[in-house]
N, C-alpha and C positions, 0 to 999 in steps of 0.2 A: 402605681404601678410599685410593687415591692421593691423593698433595696435588693433582695433577692433575685429577683427577674433582673432590673438595670445593672449587676452585676453578670450578670449570664449573658445581657447582651454586650456588655464590654467584649467578655472573655470570646466573646465570639465574632466579634468586631478584629480582635486581636489577631484571632485565630486568619480570619477573612484576609486582612493585612498581609501577614504572615506568609502566607500562600502565594497572594500578587507579589510580593515583597522578592522572590526568588526569580531568577534571570530570565527563566521561559517568561514566567508572569509578568514580568515588567515588560518584555517585548509582545508579550498580546494584550496588556493594555494597554499601551502607546496604539496598535491597531483598533480598539475601540472606540478609546477617544476621540479620534480621527472622523470616525464615524457618528459622531453626534451632531443633532441635526437633519441626518440623512431621511427621517421619517418627516419632520416638518415641510422639508424641501421635495416632498415623492406626494403626487394627487393620490388619495386615500383609494384601495380598490385598486391602482394600478401594476403593483406585486404579483409577477403571475411567472410560472413554471411551465412547463410542458405536464398534462393532465395525465396521471395514472389510473386507472379504475381499479379497485381491488373488491374481489365479491366476498360478504362476509357472509356469514356459513348459513342464515335463513335467506340467502340471495341478493340480501341489500345491496346495490354496486354503492359506494363508495369513494368520491372525490378525493385524487388527492396529488400533492406536490412536493418538489424535492428538491431544495435549492444544495449545489452541492457545494463542495470544499473548493474553493479556487488560489486559496491563496497561497502563494511561493513567496519564501523565501530569498532575499539578495543573497549574492556569493559571499558566503563567509561568516553567512550569519545562523544560528541554531536554529531548526523549526521549531513550530509551536508545540506542547503538548498534547494538543489534539493533533497534531498530524505524525507525531513521534511513536513509532509503534503501529497499534492499531489506531484505525478510523472512527473516532466518535461521532457519533451521529445524535443530534438533541431531537426530540419529537415533542411539540405544540398540541393539546388539544384545547381548543376553545368551549368557550361557555353556552349557556341556556338560551335559546333564541336569535343566537349570534350565527358566525361562519369565519372561517378561515382568515378573512380578512381582517377580523379581531387583533390578531397578532404584527397590526401595519408596522407599530415604533420597532418592536421585537426583529423584523424580518428584515427591515431596513440596517436597525442597526447591526444585523449579525449575516446579513447577506456575503458568503465569499467565505467569509471569517470562520464556519464550523459548517459540516453539512445539516441542513437541516429539514424534518421533514413537515408539513401542514395539511391539514385534511379536516374534509366537513363534517361534522358529526352525522349519523344517520336522520335521516328526516330534515337537516338543516343544510342552507347553499347548498351546490350542486350534487349533493349525493342523493340517493333515491329514497323514496319513502318507505317510515318501517313498515317490516309486517305485523299484523295483527296481536297484540300484549307485548310485543319485544321493545317499547319504547320506554326503556329501563336501564335506570343505572348499573346495576349488572352486565348486559348486551353490552354497554359502552366499555365496557374492561376487555368482555371479549372481542369487541370491533377495533378495541386498539392491540391486541393481542395477535387477531390476524393481519395489520396492519403491519406490526412488527416481524412476524414471518415473513410476507412477503416483501417488505421495503428493505428491511434492517435484519435479514437471516442468519447475520452475523458480527460480530464487532461492541464494542460497549455504547450503552445507550441511557443519556439523561432524559428523562421526561419532563414537560414542564405543563401544567394546568392550571385555567382559568374557570372558578366557580365550577358550574355542571362537568368541564374540564377534567377538572383535579380531582370532583368523585369517582369519574372512572378509572384515574391511575388507582386511586382506590382500593375501588372492584376489583383491577387486576392484583393487586396487591393482596388481597382478602380470597381471590383464586386461584394465585399462582403466586405462593410467598417466597416460594424456591427460587424464582427470577432476580429476585434484589437482595445485592451482593455482588448477583455472577453478572448475567445479560445485562441488568441494569447497574448501572453506575453511581447515578444522580438524580432528585428529584426535585423539583420545584413545585409548591403549593399554592396558585395567589389569591385571593379573594375565595375560599372555599369551606367547606366542611365536611367532617363525614358522619355527624350527625344528625337531628333534626334541625329544618329550619323554617323559621316562621312568615313564610311567601306570604301569607295572607295579608301582610304588612301591607302589599300592593294595594292589593282589590279590597279589605277593609281594617284601613289603619286603625281604628278607634275600637275595635272588636278584642277582648283580651283572648291570649291565646288558647285559653281551654275551650272555646267555642269557637272563637276564630276562626284556628282550621278546618275544623268540619262545615262553615258553614259557607269557606271558601270554595273546598274542593266540589260543593255540593253547587257551588254558582257556576263555576267554570265550567262541569258538565255540562250545566244543563245551555249555559252558551255554548258549547262545541257542537248541541245538536243542529244551532241556527249557526253556524262557524263563517258563511257565509256571507249573511249577513251584518256580522260581527266584522266580517277583515273587510267590506264596503267601508262601516261605521266608521271603522279605521283609518282610511282613508277620509273619509268627509272631516272629520274633528283632526286634521293633521294637527292644528295647532296645540291642542291640548294633549297632545302624544308625545308633542317635542318641548312641552311641560315637562310632562311626566319623567321620559326619559332624562331630562336635567335634573330633575328633582333627585331621582331613583339613582342613576347612573353614576354620578357626580358628587363631591363633599365641596369643591371651591369653584369658584367663576374659572370657566374652561372657554376655548373660542368656539364659534356658533361652530365651523365646520365641525369639531368632535361630538356635539349632541345630534347635529344632522345627518353624519356618519353613521352613527350608532341607530339613531334612529330610523335610518333606512333597512340596516341591516333585521333591527325589530318588526316592523314592518312587512317586511320583503319574508319573513316567516308565520304561515299561516296560522293563525287561530286555531285551529285543529290539532297541529302540530305541538303549540303551546300547552293544550288541556289535555293531550296525550302524557305529557312528560310531567305535566303539575304534579301530581299523585306523588312521585318519589320521594321530593323532600320532604315532606312531611311522615314518611316510614325510613328516613333514610338512619341507618344505625351501623356504622363500621366503625367504631371508634378503637375496636379490639383490633381491627387490620392494620390500623395506622403502625403497631408496633413494630411491621414487617419492614418500613422504613428505616429504621437504627441501623439495618446496615449498610446504610451509602450517604453519602452527604444531603444533606435534604436544608431546602431552605423552605420557612413560609412566608409570607409577604402578605400582607392585609392593607389596606385602608381604616383609619380610627374614626373615618364617618361612613361605612360602608352601611348602609341602612338593608341590605341581602343576606349577607352571610358575616355578619359582624363580626368587630375583633374580636370577640369571647368566644368565637369560634377558634380562630387563628390560634389564640392561648392557648386552648384546651389540646389541640393538637400536641402543639409544641411541647406543653407536659409529657404527653403521651412518646415524645420522640424528643427525650434531653438532648440528644449530640444537634438538636434542630439549630439551625440560624433563623432567629424569628426577627423580621424587618416590620415595622410596623411605619407605613405611611400618614405621616399626622395630618389631618384633617382629609385625606382621599376618599373617595370614595367608592362603588364596586366595582367601574373601567379604571380602575387604577392601573391597569396597563397600560392606558393612554395620557391621563391625568399625571400621575409620575413617571413616565417612561425611562425619563433618565434617571430616576431610582433606584426600577425596579432593572433597568438593564443592567447598573453596575451589579447589584446584587444578581440578578445571573450569571453576570460575569466570570463573581468569585464563586457561586457553586460548581460552573461549566472548568473551571480550572481547578479546582478542587477535584473532579471528579476525573479528569484530566491525567492530572498526580496521581493518583491513584490507581489511574491504568498504567502509568508509564513506569511505579514501582511493585507493581506485579510480579 
């Protein structure tokens, strides 16, 4: 890491401390600290709210859940910045082949402290299957706007996306840059990118990028024609799949329950869906759209051992948004939201505090 980048990181950290150091920030931070460990004490997949169905523009039903803000100040104590004036909502957008349960540690940590929206991307989890030709990153941006219009029709919003979910946020920034700085007051991008991803490294790790991407796309397309057989094989060779999940999703050794939970989400996603979205990643080129994020507090988080969207992608996005805070989680992999959930939540807390202060200052 260059000296300039180190100094920038120190400066960004100092800004975060300054935000957290206000009376409002300290009070809020104490409540967040008190919630640490809540995720480990809560069974995976057990956090639920009443389901809401939002129909996308092409008719696909999207499964949405909202955790309402319930924090109430004690007598004589000032309300948090999130509760002052307009209510702030945080919308969490999950990644490829996962579902909204992947935000387990964030949901456990922030439940009741802020109004939060979680949803399953089209074709994932409890949402309906995408119409033909609409399993695209651009469509995810349109879906996100539809969700905002229905669940957060007014008031400021912080968008947080992991992996493919972050790409959907960037697609929205490309489609509607005017929303950023007005309706959207903060953005968190986690283990994601705005440009080409060498996802062939999962399928054909030894092939060079120049040919690996093309070969991998043809291979996935061929396998998709027999997707039911592939799904059957995935169940039969479950032990192999579990080892692959550990290798590609995490950097350090994590509890077996983490691996099993992620593997369950991955195996529950039909291979046909995996194949439909697969071509998006190599063709993605939206680094210019990232400039729109300069209008709002932005935090970019990535593990240094991320094998899917490497730390280089996060550093490049940070260069496009000089005011962004870049958080590098040493040794963590792609599922940094689980593997380093305390560090991720601490960074998100500073992001939410900065966005809330921005709202109060309007």
